[in-house]
N, C-alpha and C positions, 0 to 999 in steps of 0.2 A: 494584757495579752489581747482583750477585745479592741482597745482601741488599734493595734498594732494589726488587727486581722482587717478591720476594715478599711482601715489606709490601705492594705494591700488591696481591697477587693476595687477602692476608688482607685488605685491604679493600673488596674485588670482593664477597667471602665476605659480608662484613657487612653491606655492601652491598645482599646478594639479600635478606636478613632486612626490613631499613629498605627497598628494594623493594614485595615483595610488600605488607607491612601498611602502606605508604603506597598503594598502590593500591585497598585496598578504602577506606581512607580517604576517598579522594579522589573515590571512586563514590559510597560514603553521604552525602558532605556536597556533592557538585556535587548531586543527585536531591532530597535531603529538606532539606539547610541545616542536617543534624543534628551537633555536634561527638560525637562515639561516643567518649566517653572510656572504656567499657566495651572497646575493641577489644584493650586490652592483657590484660585477664581473658580474652577470648574465645582470645588468641593461648598465653597462660598455662593455660586449659582443654584447648588444642591437644596441647599438652604432655603433660599431665598425663595424656588419655584417651590419647595411647600408653603410659603408663607404667601403667595401670588395665589395660589391654587386654592387656599382654605378663606382669603379674602373677597377675592373677586370672581372664584367661579362655586363657593362652598364648596368645592371636594375636599374629605378629610384626610387624615395622617396615615390611612389604609390604602389608598385609593393613590394619594402621593408617592407613597413608600414604593408604589409600583413605576407607575407614571414617569416619574421626576427622572429617576437612571437611565431609563430607557430612554426619553428626552434628549438627555444629557450625553446618552452613548453617540446617538445618531447626528448630534451638534459634533460631538469628536470626532466622530467620524469624517464629516465634514468639515473642520477643519487640518485633520490629515490629509483629504485628500487635494482640498485645493491651496492649504496654504505650508503645512509643516514638509509637504512630500518634495517639493519642488528646492527644498535646502539640502536634503539627502542628500551625503556624500560633498557634502561641502565640510569646512571646518564646525564644530562644534557649537561654535563660541555665536554661530549666523541662528541656530537653531534657537538657543539658550538667547537670546535679544531676542527675535520673533516672538517668543512663548512670555517674555518677558514685559514684549508691548502687548502683547493680547489680554495679558493680566490687568497691566494699566487701563486699556480699553474698557474690558467688563467692568472694572470698579466705578470708570468713572461714570458707567453708562447708569449702573445700580445706583450710584449717587446722585446723579440729576434726577431719575424717577422716583427715588423713595427720601432720599437725603440720608446723610452721617450718622441719625442716631438708630438705636438697636431697637428691631423690632420684635416684639411678645409674640409667642407662638407654640397656642397651649398644649398639655400634655391630652396624648387619649383619655376620655373617661374610664374605658376599660386598663389602662396602666396606672392610674390613680393611685395614691396612697404608700402602703408598704410592705414589703415583704418578711416572714420571719426565717431567718436563714439559720437560726439555732441559736449561737453565742451574740446577737448582734440584728436587729430589722434594717432594714435597708429599702431604698425607693423602687416602686415595682419596677417603675420607666427603664432604671439602668441597668437591673438585670436584665429585662428584656433586650438593652440595647447592646447590653454583651451577649446574653444568646447569640442574637441575630449573626453579630461579629464573627462568634465562633465558628457558628453553625453554615456561615457562608465559607470562610478559609477553607475547612475541611471540605466542605462541596467544591472549592475549586480546588484544591490538595488531591480528590477523588476525580474528579475531569481531568485533572495533569497528568496521573498516571495510569490513569485505569481505562482511559479510550484511547482510537488510537488519533480522534482529533488532538488532543491533550497532550498525546506523544509530541506529535507534530510541533503544536502550539511553543512545546515546552524545549522541544530541541532548537527549534527556531528560536527561541529566546537566549537560551544559555549555549549555543554553539551554531549562530545563525553559517558563517563560513563551512563550517564541515556539513552543515544540513543542506547548505546550496549545493554544496560538491556533490552529496550524494542523489541528487535531480530533483530534489523538492524547492518548488518555487516558492520561496519564502516570501517575497513581496505580495503573491495573495494574503497572506493572512499580518500584515502591516496594517491596514485600515481595522479590521476587527479588532486587531490586538490593542490598535490605539481607541478605538471607539469603548472596548473590554475594561479599559482601564482609567475614564473618563467617567463610563459610568458606575464602576465602584466610587469613585470619590463625589460623586453625587449622593447615590447612595447613601454615605457616609454625612452628608452634610443634611438631609434630609434626618437622621438620626440625630444628627447634634440640634436640629432647630428646637425641640423642645426642654433641650438643657441648658443650652448655652444661646447668647446673644447673637441674634439675625441683625448681622451689619453688613456694608460693604469690606470689612477691613479683616473682616475675621478667618479668611482663606489668608491673608497674612503673615497672620499672627500665626497661624498652623503650618503652613510650608515650610519654615525654615527649621521645626525641629523635625517634620519627617524628611526634610532631604538629610539631616544628621544620622536619622532612623537608618533610611536606607545606605548609608556610607557604613554608619556600624554594622547591620548586617552583610552587606560584600554587594557592590555593581553589578549586578548582574544575577544576582544570589533571591528567586522569590523569596522562599521561604527563609532565608536567613534574614528578609526585611522583615518578614511578618515576626517569625520570633524576637527579634531587635526591638518591635513596635511595642511589643507586650513589656520587654525588660524595660524599654526607655520608660512607658507609663508605671511599672513599679518603682524606677528609681525615683522620677519625680515626687510619688507620691510619700515613699519613707525619706524624700533629702526636706517633704512640709514638713514631715513631724518631727524629723530630728536637728535638723539645720535650715530653718525655713528660710533664712537670707542668702542662700547657694541653691535653694531649689533651682531655680531656673537655669543656673549653669552645669549643670550637673550631665545633663545632656552631652552639654559639648565637653567636660573636662573627660567622659567616658570617651565619648568621639577620638581625642588627642589621643589617648590611653593605647586606643585598641589601634586606631592608624600608627601607631610608631612600635608596635606590637606585629599587627598584620596588615600593611598598604591596603591591601588588597581589603579587606574589613574582615570579621568572622567568618562568615560563608563562600567570602567571592574569590575569583580567579584571578591570579593575576596578571593576566593577559587584559583583564577589565581595564586597570589602570592605566593602558594606553590611549 
Protein backbone atom coordinates (compact mmCIF):
# COMPACT_ATOMS: atom_id res chain seq x y z
CA UNK A 1 0.00 0.00 0.00
CA UNK A 2 2.82 2.38 0.87
CA UNK A 3 4.51 1.68 -2.46
CA UNK A 4 1.24 2.35 -4.28
CA UNK A 5 0.71 5.69 -2.51
CA UNK A 6 4.28 6.74 -3.12
CA UNK A 7 3.95 5.92 -6.82
CA UNK A 8 0.72 7.91 -6.96
CA UNK A 9 2.54 10.90 -5.52
CA UNK A 10 5.28 10.39 -8.12
CA UNK A 11 2.54 10.60 -10.72
CA UNK A 12 1.13 13.81 -9.27
CA UNK A 13 4.59 15.40 -9.33
CA UNK A 14 5.06 14.43 -12.99
CA UNK A 15 1.53 15.57 -13.69
CA UNK A 16 2.31 18.97 -12.22
CA UNK A 17 4.72 19.62 -15.11
CA UNK A 18 2.23 18.31 -17.65
CA UNK A 19 -0.43 20.52 -16.09
CA UNK A 20 1.64 23.71 -16.31
CA UNK A 21 2.68 23.04 -19.89
CA UNK A 22 -0.80 21.97 -20.96
CA UNK A 23 -2.29 25.11 -19.40
CA UNK A 24 -0.06 27.29 -21.56
CA UNK A 25 -0.74 25.24 -24.68
CA UNK A 26 -4.49 25.25 -24.15
CA UNK A 27 -4.65 29.02 -23.70
CA UNK A 28 -2.56 29.66 -26.82
CA UNK A 29 -4.55 27.22 -28.95
CA UNK A 30 -7.88 28.49 -27.68
CA UNK A 31 -7.22 32.11 -28.56
CA UNK A 32 -5.00 31.82 -31.64
CA UNK A 33 -5.90 28.37 -32.98
CA UNK A 34 -2.13 27.79 -33.12
CA UNK A 35 -0.60 24.42 -32.35
CA UNK A 36 2.53 25.79 -30.70
CA UNK A 37 5.10 23.08 -31.30
CA UNK A 38 7.79 25.40 -29.87
CA UNK A 39 6.28 25.00 -26.39
CA UNK A 40 8.77 22.25 -25.56
CA UNK A 41 11.65 24.46 -26.69
CA UNK A 42 10.47 27.25 -24.37
CA UNK A 43 10.35 24.69 -21.55
CA UNK A 44 13.94 23.73 -22.40
CA UNK A 45 14.98 27.40 -22.44
CA UNK A 46 13.50 27.80 -18.97
CA UNK A 47 15.76 25.06 -17.63
CA UNK A 48 18.80 26.36 -19.50
CA UNK A 49 18.02 29.92 -18.44
CA UNK A 50 18.23 28.87 -14.79
CA UNK A 51 21.47 26.97 -15.53
CA UNK A 52 23.08 29.93 -17.33
CA UNK A 53 22.10 32.41 -14.64
CA UNK A 54 23.63 30.15 -11.99
CA UNK A 55 26.89 29.31 -13.76
CA UNK A 56 27.60 32.63 -15.47
CA UNK A 57 25.95 35.23 -13.24
CA UNK A 58 25.80 33.47 -9.87
CA UNK A 59 22.02 33.96 -9.67
CA UNK A 60 20.46 31.31 -7.47
CA UNK A 61 17.36 29.21 -8.03
CA UNK A 62 14.94 31.52 -6.21
CA UNK A 63 15.72 34.55 -8.33
CA UNK A 64 15.80 32.45 -11.50
CA UNK A 65 12.31 31.16 -10.65
CA UNK A 66 11.07 34.73 -11.05
CA UNK A 67 13.39 36.17 -13.71
CA UNK A 68 13.44 33.35 -16.28
CA UNK A 69 9.64 33.04 -16.78
CA UNK A 70 9.36 36.84 -17.11
CA UNK A 71 12.17 37.00 -19.67
CA UNK A 72 10.70 34.11 -21.64
CA UNK A 73 7.25 35.71 -21.53
CA UNK A 74 8.75 38.84 -23.12
CA UNK A 75 10.49 36.67 -25.70
CA UNK A 76 7.24 34.82 -26.38
CA UNK A 77 5.41 38.10 -26.89
CA UNK A 78 8.00 39.14 -29.48
CA UNK A 79 7.68 35.78 -31.25
CA UNK A 80 3.92 36.23 -31.49
CA UNK A 81 4.14 39.86 -32.56
CA UNK A 82 6.77 39.49 -35.27
CA UNK A 83 6.35 35.89 -36.45
CA UNK A 84 3.18 34.05 -35.44
CA UNK A 85 0.84 36.98 -36.06
CA UNK A 86 1.71 37.21 -39.74
CA UNK A 87 0.43 33.68 -40.35
CA UNK A 88 -2.75 33.99 -38.30
CA UNK A 89 -5.81 33.35 -40.43
CA UNK A 90 -3.98 31.07 -42.83
CA UNK A 91 -4.07 27.30 -42.79
CA UNK A 92 -2.97 26.17 -39.26
CA UNK A 93 -0.28 24.08 -40.93
CA UNK A 94 1.74 27.24 -41.59
CA UNK A 95 2.01 28.18 -37.93
CA UNK A 96 2.68 24.57 -37.01
CA UNK A 97 5.63 24.55 -39.42
CA UNK A 98 6.77 27.94 -38.12
CA UNK A 99 6.79 26.83 -34.49
CA UNK A 100 8.43 23.54 -35.46
CA UNK A 101 11.16 25.55 -37.20
CA UNK A 102 11.57 27.77 -34.12
CA UNK A 103 12.06 24.59 -32.08
CA UNK A 104 14.86 23.38 -34.35
CA UNK A 105 16.57 26.80 -34.33
CA UNK A 106 16.45 27.13 -30.53
CA UNK A 107 17.67 23.56 -30.00
CA UNK A 108 20.60 24.03 -32.40
CA UNK A 109 21.58 27.35 -30.84
CA UNK A 110 21.72 25.73 -27.40
CA UNK A 111 23.59 22.70 -28.78
CA UNK A 112 26.15 24.98 -30.39
CA UNK A 113 26.80 26.85 -27.16
CA UNK A 114 26.55 24.06 -24.57
CA UNK A 115 26.78 20.79 -26.49
CA UNK A 116 24.42 17.87 -26.27
CA UNK A 117 25.56 16.54 -22.89
CA UNK A 118 23.24 16.98 -19.92
CA UNK A 119 24.14 19.78 -17.52
CA UNK A 120 23.71 19.39 -13.74
CA UNK A 121 21.68 21.89 -11.78
CA UNK A 122 21.86 21.66 -7.97
CA UNK A 123 18.79 21.69 -5.80
CA UNK A 124 18.52 24.72 -3.54
CA UNK A 125 19.87 24.02 -0.06
CA UNK A 126 16.58 24.96 1.59
CA UNK A 127 14.83 22.19 -0.35
CA UNK A 128 17.33 19.40 0.11
CA UNK A 129 16.56 16.27 2.08
CA UNK A 130 13.19 14.62 2.55
CA UNK A 131 9.82 15.33 4.17
CA UNK A 132 7.88 12.89 6.32
CA UNK A 133 4.45 12.56 4.68
CA UNK A 134 3.19 10.04 7.20
CA UNK A 135 3.30 6.72 5.38
CA UNK A 136 6.54 7.51 3.57
CA UNK A 137 9.26 10.09 3.20
CA UNK A 138 9.52 12.06 -0.01
CA UNK A 139 12.16 14.45 -1.44
CA UNK A 140 11.45 17.98 -0.28
CA UNK A 141 12.09 19.50 -3.68
CA UNK A 142 9.50 17.32 -5.43
CA UNK A 143 6.91 18.31 -2.82
CA UNK A 144 7.79 21.96 -3.45
CA UNK A 145 7.45 21.58 -7.24
CA UNK A 146 4.06 19.92 -6.83
CA UNK A 147 2.88 22.63 -4.42
CA UNK A 148 3.99 25.41 -6.78
CA UNK A 149 2.15 23.81 -9.70
CA UNK A 150 -1.09 23.33 -7.76
CA UNK A 151 -0.91 26.84 -6.30
CA UNK A 152 -0.28 28.40 -9.70
CA UNK A 153 -3.08 26.45 -11.37
CA UNK A 154 -5.47 27.53 -8.61
CA UNK A 155 -4.28 31.12 -8.92
CA UNK A 156 -4.88 31.06 -12.67
CA UNK A 157 -8.33 29.55 -12.08
CA UNK A 158 -9.19 32.37 -9.67
CA UNK A 159 -7.84 34.93 -12.13
CA UNK A 160 -9.91 33.53 -14.99
CA UNK A 161 -13.14 33.12 -13.02
CA UNK A 162 -13.16 35.94 -10.44
CA UNK A 163 -11.76 38.96 -12.30
CA UNK A 164 -13.05 40.97 -15.24
CA UNK A 165 -9.79 40.61 -17.14
CA UNK A 166 -9.85 36.87 -16.51
CA UNK A 167 -13.39 36.57 -17.79
CA UNK A 168 -12.47 38.45 -20.97
CA UNK A 169 -9.39 36.29 -21.52
CA UNK A 170 -11.33 33.08 -20.84
CA UNK A 171 -14.11 34.12 -23.18
CA UNK A 172 -11.59 35.15 -25.83
CA UNK A 173 -9.83 31.82 -25.41
CA UNK A 174 -12.82 29.49 -25.38
CA UNK A 175 -15.29 31.46 -27.56
CA UNK A 176 -13.21 33.96 -29.59
CA UNK A 177 -15.81 34.47 -32.37
CA UNK A 178 -18.67 35.10 -29.95
CA UNK A 179 -16.52 37.37 -27.80
CA UNK A 180 -15.59 39.46 -30.82
CA UNK A 181 -19.24 39.67 -31.84
CA UNK A 182 -20.01 41.22 -28.44
CA UNK A 183 -17.68 44.12 -29.19
CA UNK A 184 -14.59 42.97 -27.28
CA UNK A 185 -11.30 43.45 -29.11
CA UNK A 186 -9.93 39.91 -28.98
CA UNK A 187 -6.77 40.87 -30.89
CA UNK A 188 -5.45 43.06 -28.07
CA UNK A 189 -5.31 40.02 -25.77
CA UNK A 190 -3.47 37.72 -28.19
CA UNK A 191 0.11 38.83 -27.44
CA UNK A 192 -0.31 38.88 -23.62
CA UNK A 193 -1.95 35.44 -23.67
CA UNK A 194 0.76 33.98 -25.91
CA UNK A 195 3.41 35.52 -23.64
CA UNK A 196 1.64 34.10 -20.58
CA UNK A 197 1.64 30.59 -22.08
CA UNK A 198 5.34 30.82 -22.89
CA UNK A 199 6.07 32.12 -19.38
CA UNK A 200 4.34 29.07 -17.90
CA UNK A 201 6.52 26.82 -20.05
CA UNK A 202 9.59 28.69 -18.80
CA UNK A 203 8.47 28.32 -15.19
CA UNK A 204 7.99 24.58 -15.69
CA UNK A 205 11.51 24.42 -17.13
CA UNK A 206 13.04 26.18 -14.12
CA UNK A 207 11.19 23.83 -11.76
CA UNK A 208 12.37 20.83 -13.78
CA UNK A 209 16.05 21.84 -13.84
CA UNK A 210 16.97 20.40 -10.39
CA UNK A 211 14.99 17.19 -11.08
CA UNK A 212 15.74 16.33 -14.70
CA UNK A 213 18.71 16.40 -17.01
CA UNK A 214 19.15 19.89 -18.47
CA UNK A 215 19.84 19.26 -22.15
CA UNK A 216 18.77 20.71 -25.52
CA UNK A 217 16.37 17.83 -26.25
CA UNK A 218 14.50 17.78 -22.93
CA UNK A 219 11.65 19.79 -24.44
CA UNK A 220 11.28 17.49 -27.44
CA UNK A 221 10.85 14.54 -25.09
CA UNK A 222 8.18 16.40 -23.12
CA UNK A 223 6.12 18.18 -25.74
CA UNK A 224 4.77 15.06 -27.46
CA UNK A 225 3.24 13.83 -24.21
CA UNK A 226 1.89 17.31 -23.46
CA UNK A 227 0.17 17.47 -26.84
CA UNK A 228 -1.48 14.15 -25.99
CA UNK A 229 -2.56 15.63 -22.65
CA UNK A 230 -4.19 18.63 -24.36
CA UNK A 231 -6.00 16.35 -26.82
CA UNK A 232 -7.27 14.16 -23.97
CA UNK A 233 -8.46 17.15 -21.94
CA UNK A 234 -10.05 18.75 -24.99
CA UNK A 235 -8.74 21.29 -27.48
CA UNK A 236 -9.85 24.70 -26.31
CA UNK A 237 -10.54 23.56 -22.75
CA UNK A 238 -8.16 25.18 -20.27
CA UNK A 239 -9.23 23.31 -17.16
CA UNK A 240 -9.69 20.03 -19.00
CA UNK A 241 -6.07 20.18 -20.13
CA UNK A 242 -4.81 20.78 -16.58
CA UNK A 243 -6.88 17.94 -15.14
CA UNK A 244 -5.73 15.65 -17.94
CA UNK A 245 -2.12 16.56 -17.13
CA UNK A 246 -2.41 15.27 -13.58
CA UNK A 247 -4.36 12.21 -14.75
CA UNK A 248 -1.69 11.31 -17.30
CA UNK A 249 1.03 11.72 -14.68
CA UNK A 250 -0.82 9.25 -12.43
CA UNK A 251 -1.37 6.84 -15.32
CA UNK A 252 2.31 6.83 -16.26
CA UNK A 253 3.43 6.35 -12.66
CA UNK A 254 1.07 3.44 -12.06
CA UNK A 255 2.11 2.00 -15.40
CA UNK A 256 5.73 2.03 -14.23
CA UNK A 257 4.62 0.10 -11.15
CA UNK A 258 2.40 -2.55 -12.76
CA UNK A 259 3.28 -2.74 -16.47
CA UNK A 260 6.71 -1.10 -16.82
CA UNK A 261 7.19 -2.32 -20.36
CA UNK A 262 4.05 -0.47 -21.51
CA UNK A 263 4.21 2.60 -19.29
CA UNK A 264 5.39 4.95 -22.03
CA UNK A 265 2.57 4.10 -24.43
CA UNK A 266 -0.29 4.20 -21.94
CA UNK A 267 -0.77 7.93 -22.53
CA UNK A 268 -1.33 7.39 -26.23
CA UNK A 269 -3.58 4.40 -25.63
CA UNK A 270 -5.69 6.62 -23.36
CA UNK A 271 -5.71 9.33 -26.02
CA UNK A 272 -6.95 6.86 -28.65
CA UNK A 273 -9.71 5.60 -26.36
CA UNK A 274 -10.83 9.14 -25.50
CA UNK A 275 -10.88 10.20 -29.15
CA UNK A 276 -12.95 7.16 -30.10
CA UNK A 277 -15.43 7.99 -27.34
CA UNK A 278 -15.33 11.80 -27.55
CA UNK A 279 -13.51 13.12 -30.63
CA UNK A 280 -13.33 16.60 -29.11
CA UNK A 281 -11.68 15.38 -25.90
CA UNK A 282 -13.08 14.96 -22.41
CA UNK A 283 -13.95 18.62 -21.89
CA UNK A 284 -13.55 19.95 -25.43
CA UNK A 285 -16.07 21.55 -27.72
CA UNK A 286 -17.21 19.92 -30.93
CA UNK A 287 -16.21 22.98 -32.97
CA UNK A 288 -12.65 22.75 -31.63
CA UNK A 289 -12.04 19.88 -34.03
CA UNK A 290 -12.64 22.03 -37.07
